[in-house]
GUMARLO-864458 format. One record per residue (C-alpha): residue number from 0; residue in one letter; y, x, z. Coordinates in steps of 0.02 Angstrom, whole numbers. Layout:
<romis>
> NUM, a, Y, X, Z
...
</romis>
This chain:
<romis>
> 0, m, 6147, 3245, 5761
> 1, v, 6020, 3179, 5637
> 2, e, 5987, 3356, 5575
> 3, s, 5960, 3420, 5751
> 4, r, 5836, 3281, 5788
> 5, l, 5746, 3316, 5625
> 6, t, 5734, 3503, 5658
> 7, a, 5678, 3472, 5837
> 8, w, 5540, 3355, 5782
> 9, m, 5484, 3449, 5626
> 10, r, 5405, 3593, 5717
> 11, p, 5255, 3668, 5625
> 12, h, 5120, 3590, 5735
> 13, r, 5195, 3415, 5716
> 14, a, 5230, 3433, 5531
> 15, f, 5053, 3495, 5505
> 16, v, 4974, 3340, 5583
> 17, v, 5080, 3222, 5476
> 18, v, 5057, 3313, 5311
> 19, a, 4873, 3356, 5338
> 20, l, 4826, 3181, 5396
> 21, f, 4913, 3094, 5251
> 22, f, 4865, 3208, 5107
> 23, g, 4696, 3255, 5182
> 24, t, 4647, 3072, 5193
> 25, a, 4710, 3047, 5016
> 26, l, 4594, 3186, 4957
> 27, v, 4449, 3110, 5057
> 28, l, 4470, 2952, 4953
> 29, v, 4527, 3021, 4785
> 30, v, 4399, 3160, 4762
> 31, p, 4239, 3077, 4697
> 32, p, 4083, 3091, 4804
> 33, f, 3997, 3260, 4819
> 34, q, 4125, 3356, 4715
> 35, s, 4140, 3512, 4821
> 36, p, 4013, 3655, 4822
> 37, d, 3849, 3600, 4901
> 38, e, 3928, 3442, 4973
> 39, s, 3769, 3341, 4945
> 40, f, 3671, 3475, 5041
> 41, h, 3801, 3473, 5181
> 42, f, 3778, 3284, 5190
> 43, l, 3590, 3303, 5212
> 44, r, 3610, 3437, 5345
> 45, a, 3739, 3336, 5443
> 46, y, 3631, 3180, 5436
> 47, q, 3482, 3281, 5497
> 48, i, 3584, 3335, 5649
> 49, t, 3629, 3153, 5688
> 50, d, 3441, 3123, 5692
> 51, g, 3433, 3246, 5837
> 52, n, 3350, 3381, 5732
> 53, f, 3462, 3532, 5756
> 54, v, 3350, 3653, 5660
> 55, a, 3290, 3626, 5482
> 56, h, 3107, 3655, 5442
> 57, e, 2983, 3684, 5300
> 58, k, 2859, 3553, 5245
> 59, d, 2734, 3692, 5208
> 60, p, 2745, 3877, 5164
> 61, r, 2768, 3838, 4979
> 62, d, 2919, 3725, 5003
> 63, l, 3100, 3770, 5028
> 64, v, 3181, 3724, 5192
> 65, g, 3247, 3549, 5226
> 66, g, 3199, 3394, 5322
> 67, t, 3125, 3219, 5315
> 68, l, 3272, 3104, 5278
> 69, p, 3308, 2934, 5200
> 70, i, 3279, 2939, 5013
> 71, s, 3443, 2848, 4984
> 72, l, 3542, 3001, 5040
> 73, d, 3481, 3098, 4889
> 74, r, 3486, 2947, 4774
> 75, v, 3668, 2908, 4811
> 76, a, 3723, 3083, 4759
> 77, a, 3626, 3090, 4595
> 78, p, 3750, 2993, 4483
> 79, f, 3893, 3110, 4530
> 80, l, 3808, 3277, 4502
> 81, k, 3838, 3269, 4315
> 82, m, 4023, 3309, 4344
> 83, h, 3987, 3480, 4419
> 84, f, 4059, 3617, 4307
> 85, h, 4103, 3487, 4175
> 86, p, 4290, 3450, 4184
> 87, e, 4275, 3344, 4028
> 88, i, 4172, 3216, 4126
> 89, k, 4281, 3097, 4226
> 90, a, 4240, 2990, 4376
> 91, s, 4204, 2805, 4359
> 92, v, 4276, 2687, 4491
> 93, d, 4143, 2559, 4446
> 94, e, 4008, 2690, 4476
> 95, i, 4081, 2729, 4647
> 96, r, 4087, 2543, 4691
> 97, l, 3906, 2524, 4636
> 98, a, 3853, 2672, 4744
> 99, l, 3943, 2597, 4894
> 100, r, 3823, 2448, 4883
> 101, l, 3668, 2558, 4897
> 102, p, 3585, 2520, 5067
> 103, l, 3528, 2658, 5183
> 104, e, 3347, 2600, 5207
> 105, e, 3326, 2711, 5358
> 106, q, 3136, 2696, 5364
> 107, n, 3108, 2742, 5182
> 108, r, 3102, 2932, 5202
> 109, a, 3041, 3086, 5112
> 110, f, 3055, 3273, 5131
> 111, q, 3216, 3337, 5051
> 112, i, 3272, 3517, 5028
> 113, f, 3444, 3590, 5061
> 114, p, 3419, 3780, 5063
> 115, n, 3605, 3820, 5049
> 116, t, 3651, 3732, 5211
> 117, a, 3492, 3735, 5316
> 118, h, 3544, 3894, 5407
> 119, y, 3709, 3824, 5471
> 120, a, 3721, 3790, 5657
> 121, p, 3762, 3614, 5720
> 122, t, 3932, 3678, 5777
> 123, c, 3985, 3676, 5593
> 124, y, 3956, 3489, 5581
> 125, v, 4038, 3411, 5734
> 126, g, 4164, 3309, 5634
> 127, q, 4041, 3261, 5497
> 128, c, 3914, 3202, 5626
> 129, l, 4044, 3097, 5716
> 130, g, 4087, 3008, 5554
> 131, i, 3906, 2988, 5498
> 132, g, 3855, 2931, 5672
> 133, l, 3991, 2797, 5667
> 134, g, 3926, 2740, 5499
> 135, r, 3749, 2731, 5564
> 136, a, 3806, 2630, 5714
> 137, f, 3884, 2500, 5598
> 138, t, 3735, 2508, 5475
> 139, f, 3844, 2566, 5330
> 140, g, 3769, 2629, 5169
> 141, p, 3749, 2815, 5134
> 142, l, 3905, 2833, 5026
> 143, a, 4016, 2749, 5156
> 144, m, 3940, 2868, 5284
> 145, s, 3987, 3017, 5174
> 146, y, 4169, 2959, 5169
> 147, l, 4170, 2938, 5359
> 148, g, 4093, 3111, 5375
> 149, r, 4232, 3183, 5267
> 150, e, 4365, 3100, 5374
> 151, g, 4282, 3158, 5535
> 152, n, 4278, 3336, 5469
> 153, l, 4462, 3323, 5423
> 154, l, 4511, 3259, 5596
> 155, v, 4421, 3398, 5688
> 156, w, 4503, 3527, 5574
> 157, i, 4674, 3449, 5604
> 158, l, 4644, 3457, 5792
> 159, l, 4601, 3642, 5784
> 160, g, 4750, 3678, 5671
> 161, f, 4869, 3582, 5784
> 162, f, 4821, 3685, 5936
> 163, a, 4828, 3847, 5835
> 164, l, 5006, 3811, 5777
> 165, r, 5062, 3753, 5948
> 166, t, 4983, 3903, 6034
> 167, s, 5067, 4040, 5931
> 168, p, 5245, 4002, 5873
> 169, a, 5263, 4185, 5821
> 170, i, 5159, 4153, 5664
> 171, a, 5177, 3964, 5654
> 172, r, 5270, 3948, 5488
> 173, p, 5157, 4060, 5384
> 174, l, 5005, 3987, 5472
> 175, l, 5064, 3812, 5425
> 176, l, 5071, 3865, 5242
> 177, l, 4898, 3944, 5257
> 178, l, 4819, 3790, 5336
> 179, l, 4897, 3675, 5205
> 180, m, 4853, 3791, 5060
> 181, p, 4761, 3690, 4925
> 182, m, 4593, 3775, 4954
> 183, s, 4601, 3753, 5143
> 184, l, 4656, 3570, 5139
> 185, n, 4538, 3527, 4997
> 186, f, 4384, 3588, 5090
> 187, a, 4442, 3506, 5252
> 188, a, 4431, 3339, 5161
> 189, t, 4247, 3365, 5115
> 190, l, 4082, 3378, 5206
> 191, s, 4086, 3569, 5196
> 192, a, 4048, 3680, 5346
> 193, d, 4200, 3789, 5307
> 194, p, 4339, 3688, 5392
> 195, s, 4271, 3712, 5568
> 196, t, 4256, 3899, 5537
> 197, n, 4433, 3909, 5468
> 198, g, 4504, 3807, 5612
> 199, l, 4414, 3907, 5747
> 200, a, 4469, 4073, 5669
> 201, s, 4650, 4014, 5664
> 202, l, 4644, 3955, 5845
> 203, f, 4561, 4116, 5905
> 204, t, 4694, 4222, 5818
> 205, a, 4831, 4113, 5891
> 206, l, 4759, 4135, 6066
> 207, v, 4758, 4323, 6045
> 208, c, 4943, 4317, 5997
> 209, k, 4984, 4207, 6147
> 210, y, 4886, 4314, 6270
> 211, f, 4971, 4470, 6204
> 212, a, 5141, 4397, 6251
> 213, l, 5096, 4330, 6424
> 214, g, 5112, 4493, 6520
> 215, a, 5017, 4588, 6655
> 216, k, 4868, 4507, 6742
> 217, s, 4889, 4348, 6641
> 218, i, 4714, 4332, 6569
> 219, d, 4620, 4252, 6711
> 220, r, 4446, 4176, 6716
> 221, t, 4503, 4012, 6636
> 222, r, 4578, 4102, 6486
> 223, v, 4422, 4208, 6465
> 224, i, 4318, 4049, 6463
> 225, l, 4432, 3977, 6329
> 226, l, 4411, 4133, 6221
> 227, v, 4223, 4118, 6239
> 228, a, 4227, 3932, 6199
> 229, i, 4320, 3966, 6036
> 230, s, 4234, 4127, 5982
> 231, v, 4051, 4081, 6014
> 232, p, 4045, 3933, 5892
> 233, l, 4133, 4042, 5764
> 234, t, 4006, 4183, 5782
> 235, v, 3856, 4067, 5783
> 236, s, 3920, 3975, 5631
> 237, k, 3945, 4129, 5523
> 238, l, 3903, 4303, 5584
> 239, a, 4016, 4380, 5452
> 240, y, 4166, 4332, 5558
> 241, a, 4102, 4406, 5721
> 242, p, 4213, 4560, 5691
> 243, l, 4362, 4447, 5726
> 244, l, 4322, 4483, 5909
> 245, a, 4405, 4652, 5877
> 246, l, 4572, 4560, 5880
> 247, l, 4556, 4563, 6069
> 248, l, 4595, 4749, 6057
> 249, l, 4774, 4699, 6016
> 250, i, 4797, 4635, 6194
> 251, p, 4853, 4769, 6318
> 252, a, 4731, 4813, 6457
> 253, r, 4863, 4770, 6588
> 254, n, 4856, 4587, 6533
> 255, f, 4675, 4585, 6588
> 256, g, 4720, 4664, 6755
> 257, g, 4689, 4847, 6713
> 258, r, 4565, 4951, 6613
> 259, a, 4415, 4908, 6721
> 260, e, 4450, 4721, 6707
> 261, w, 4487, 4741, 6522
> 262, a, 4320, 4825, 6489
> 263, a, 4224, 4698, 6595
> 264, k, 4304, 4544, 6517
> 265, l, 4292, 4606, 6339
> 266, g, 4114, 4660, 6369
> 267, l, 4072, 4487, 6436
> 268, i, 4151, 4399, 6286
> 269, v, 4058, 4509, 6161
> 270, a, 3894, 4495, 6257
> 271, l, 3902, 4305, 6262
> 272, n, 3940, 4298, 6076
> 273, l, 3797, 4414, 6035
> 274, t, 3677, 4320, 6150
> 275, a, 3723, 4153, 6072
> 276, f, 3697, 4220, 5897
> 277, l, 3530, 4300, 5939
> 278, m, 3470, 4139, 6021
> 279, w, 3515, 4040, 5865
> 280, a, 3435, 4173, 5753
> 281, a, 3275, 4168, 5856
> 282, w, 3275, 3978, 5854
> 283, t, 3288, 3975, 5663
> 284, s, 3184, 4130, 5624
> 285, n, 3039, 4027, 5557
> 286, i, 3136, 3942, 5417
> 287, d, 3165, 4007, 5242
> 288, t, 3352, 4040, 5227
> 289, q, 3347, 4097, 5046
> 290, i, 3516, 4032, 4989
> 291, n, 3491, 4064, 4803
> 292, p, 3313, 4016, 4755
> 293, g, 3324, 4106, 4587
> 294, g, 3170, 4201, 4537
> 295, g, 3258, 4368, 4528
> 296, v, 3335, 4359, 4702
> 297, s, 3250, 4461, 4837
> 298, a, 3338, 4517, 4996
> 299, a, 3195, 4636, 5039
> 300, r, 3204, 4725, 4871
> 301, q, 3394, 4735, 4878
> 302, l, 3386, 4814, 5051
> 303, e, 3260, 4939, 4986
> 304, n, 3377, 4982, 4842
> 305, i, 3522, 5010, 4962
> 306, e, 3416, 5123, 5073
> 307, q, 3356, 5226, 4925
> 308, h, 3517, 5228, 4824
> 309, p, 3667, 5194, 4938
> 310, a, 3788, 5272, 4813
> 311, r, 3731, 5150, 4680
> 312, f, 3772, 5002, 4792
> 313, a, 3942, 5078, 4828
> 314, g, 3974, 5089, 4641
> 315, v, 3921, 4909, 4615
> 316, f, 4035, 4855, 4757
> 317, v, 4187, 4948, 4688
> 318, d, 4156, 4883, 4511
> 319, t, 4137, 4705, 4576
> 320, l, 4300, 4719, 4673
> 321, r, 4391, 4792, 4524
> 322, r, 4334, 4657, 4404
> 323, g, 4341, 4509, 4523
> 324, t, 4505, 4532, 4617
> 325, w, 4603, 4398, 4523
> 326, y, 4455, 4278, 4535
> 327, y, 4451, 4301, 4724
> 328, i, 4639, 4270, 4735
> 329, e, 4622, 4109, 4634
> 330, m, 4480, 4051, 4745
> 331, f, 4580, 4094, 4900
> 332, v, 4733, 3991, 4853
> 333, g, 4644, 3844, 4777
> 334, v, 4533, 3772, 4642
> 335, i, 4475, 3595, 4609
> 336, g, 4301, 3523, 4632
> 337, w, 4151, 3632, 4595
> 338, f, 4269, 3772, 4541
> 339, d, 4292, 3687, 4373
> 340, g, 4479, 3652, 4386
> 341, y, 4595, 3802, 4401
> 342, l, 4777, 3799, 4452
> 343, p, 4906, 3894, 4347
> 344, a, 4924, 4079, 4382
> 345, s, 5110, 4052, 4413
> 346, f, 5068, 3930, 4554
> 347, v, 4940, 4048, 4633
> 348, i, 5060, 4195, 4631
> 349, g, 5204, 4086, 4690
> 350, y, 5105, 4025, 4839
> 351, l, 5062, 4201, 4892
> 352, i, 5247, 4245, 4882
> 353, l, 5286, 4093, 4992
> 354, l, 5164, 4158, 5123
> 355, i, 5247, 4329, 5120
> 356, l, 5422, 4253, 5133
> 357, a, 5367, 4147, 5280
> 358, c, 5309, 4306, 5369
> 359, w, 5469, 4395, 5320
> 360, s, 5575, 4260, 5402
> 361, c, 5481, 4256, 5567
> 362, e, 5580, 4265, 5730
> 363, d, 5581, 4411, 5852
> 364, e, 5508, 4306, 5993
> 365, p, 5380, 4286, 6062
> 366, p, 5325, 4468, 6047
> 367, l, 5184, 4527, 5935
> 368, p, 5084, 4690, 5938
> 369, r, 5175, 4838, 5861
> 370, p, 5143, 4864, 5674
> 371, l, 5043, 5025, 5695
> 372, r, 4928, 4951, 5826
> 373, a, 4906, 4793, 5722
> 374, a, 4866, 4894, 5566
> 375, i, 4739, 5004, 5656
> 376, v, 4645, 4849, 5714
> 377, i, 4670, 4722, 5574
> 378, l, 4650, 4824, 5415
> 379, p, 4478, 4896, 5460
> 380, l, 4431, 4723, 5524
> 381, f, 4476, 4644, 5356
> 382, a, 4383, 4779, 5261
> 383, l, 4228, 4761, 5370
> 384, i, 4221, 4572, 5349
> 385, f, 4239, 4588, 5160
> 386, v, 4100, 4718, 5153
> 387, i, 3987, 4606, 5257
> 388, i, 4022, 4459, 5141
> 389, a, 3985, 4569, 4990
> 390, l, 3825, 4634, 5069
> 391, l, 3761, 4460, 5110
> 392, s, 3804, 4402, 4934
> 393, y, 3711, 4552, 4864
> 394, l, 3557, 4515, 4968
> 395, f, 3546, 4326, 4951
> 396, w, 3639, 4282, 4791
> 397, t, 3625, 4428, 4670
> 398, e, 3473, 4456, 4562
> 399, v, 3392, 4625, 4580
> 400, g, 3456, 4748, 4450
> 401, r, 3624, 4664, 4421
> 402, s, 3774, 4780, 4403
> 403, l, 3892, 4658, 4491
> 404, i, 3883, 4564, 4655
> 405, y, 3876, 4376, 4633
> 406, g, 3920, 4242, 4761
> 407, i, 4080, 4317, 4834
> 408, n, 4213, 4183, 4849
> 409, g, 4397, 4198, 4892
> 410, r, 4387, 4054, 5015
> 411, y, 4278, 4163, 5127
> 412, l, 4435, 4262, 5168
> 413, i, 4529, 4114, 5241
> 414, p, 4463, 4143, 5419
> 415, v, 4528, 4322, 5421
> 416, a, 4694, 4276, 5338
> 417, p, 4781, 4228, 5504
> 418, a, 4755, 4406, 5563
> 419, i, 4837, 4469, 5403
> 420, l, 4984, 4353, 5439
> 421, v, 5002, 4434, 5611
> 422, l, 5008, 4606, 5529
> 423, l, 5138, 4550, 5401
> 424, c, 5247, 4464, 5531
> 425, t, 5252, 4613, 5648
> 426, t, 5281, 4732, 5501
> 427, f, 5431, 4632, 5439
> 428, r, 5501, 4628, 5616
> 429, g, 5510, 4817, 5610
> 430, l, 5623, 4818, 5457
> 431, p, 5807, 4861, 5476
> 432, e, 5916, 4709, 5509
> 433, k, 5997, 4715, 5337
> 434, w, 5826, 4697, 5255
> 435, r, 5771, 4550, 5362
> 436, i, 5775, 4367, 5306
> 437, h, 5879, 4272, 5433
> 438, g, 5900, 4086, 5453
> 439, a, 5904, 3949, 5582
> 440, s, 5727, 3925, 5646
> 441, g, 5738, 3735, 5641
> 442, r, 5797, 3731, 5461
> 443, l, 5662, 3853, 5407
> 444, n, 5532, 3744, 5492
> 445, v, 5594, 3590, 5400
> 446, l, 5596, 3687, 5236
> 447, s, 5416, 3745, 5264
> 448, a, 5360, 3567, 5302
> 449, f, 5440, 3498, 5144
> 450, v, 5373, 3639, 5036
> 451, s, 5198, 3607, 5105
> 452, a, 5213, 3422, 5069
> 453, g, 5274, 3460, 4892
> 454, v, 5127, 3575, 4861
> 455, c, 5008, 3441, 4925
> 456, i, 5084, 3312, 4807
> 457, y, 5062, 3432, 4661
> 458, f, 4882, 3472, 4708
> 459, l, 4839, 3288, 4732
> 460, f, 4909, 3255, 4557
> 461, e, 4801, 3394, 4484
> 462, v, 4647, 3325, 4572
> 463, w, 4684, 3152, 4504
> 464, r, 4706, 3222, 4329
> 465, r, 4542, 3318, 4341
> 466, y, 4437, 3168, 4391
> 467, y, 4529, 3016, 4321
> 468, g, 4660, 3077, 4198
</romis>
């Protein structure tokens, strides 16, 4: 009786909320301030949005993009920047306490630059702005605001993940492991813009799975509006993930009400996404979005090189992929801080095996697209997104003349990973019965929840050892 109650309650969406809320909040507090990539810049951008300034600006043509903000926002981050890329430097609790006493001094402002985050849309910072806005309402200091911004970001991500898991039980167990993967949870507990993107991509993929299983004429106006409401913020936030709209091709035309309705509704969704992106691009066209301000970086010159020597770029891309594959895998599963604390290779490989086993043990219901159809849509989609990420990194991160592409990060693949889980789940369903992994669904859910919690405990220990051990 106790076991049945436990298995009934420990469904993936419920287990996710409990584990993510507990360990995510622990990471919010344990990770020292501004110890994820560009977190201080994300803080400045989020604060700017709470000022009502949705678009960053330049002080003059010679300056990088930013905004006029309280000086204390930059001052509070300065003592903690010395830990970046220096795992031998540990955090000081006394230093954190001292920084918490620093007042905001709202009126004491100066122009501050944050080129790496200025191009992000406000939709990336809903949770951060809620937390920072609460801190401003209670006149907290800047560091306390940053902690509230972290927690707000975490809560919005948990909300998106909860609905994604609840929406698509067909991929719920592997999606639970993906959402609670160290890299995913770690960034959700920071001020980064990534968690909203990851959460929206997971929810959009889950909706596609649900709408595939609903049957003929099931996708009415309300469901189209929901798809638009989820996909538009994702596209506006990061154009590289706009190809995820191709997942809609997995849904049969009859579910839209026939081929004519299918074409009209898909066309409307794509048009609204494209319009929203173009509007944001036009709104921000006058700001310098040079992400890497290094002297040798030039998007214009890189584009010219690609136009004149496309085969050379292809060679650079292939060589980069060949030499960086393991690095991307490490960055996908999880690293600590400013990528200065790596987890053991055995853990990284083991976690990938867990994801595969979770897909292997998926149930036969609700239905998923057939493996061939899923592969035809998802594999080119994955390849296209990776190429776009590589191209953007080549243009805005890589110095002209380099033989490798710099700036590609494994965490950029987390938004497309739910689609890969769909492909794996439907592929394993097609195996002969004797090759399938069978087990009671409830027990497997409980096992997944406990494994996720165990991984979170291990990762929290590694974070503590990096910064305080």
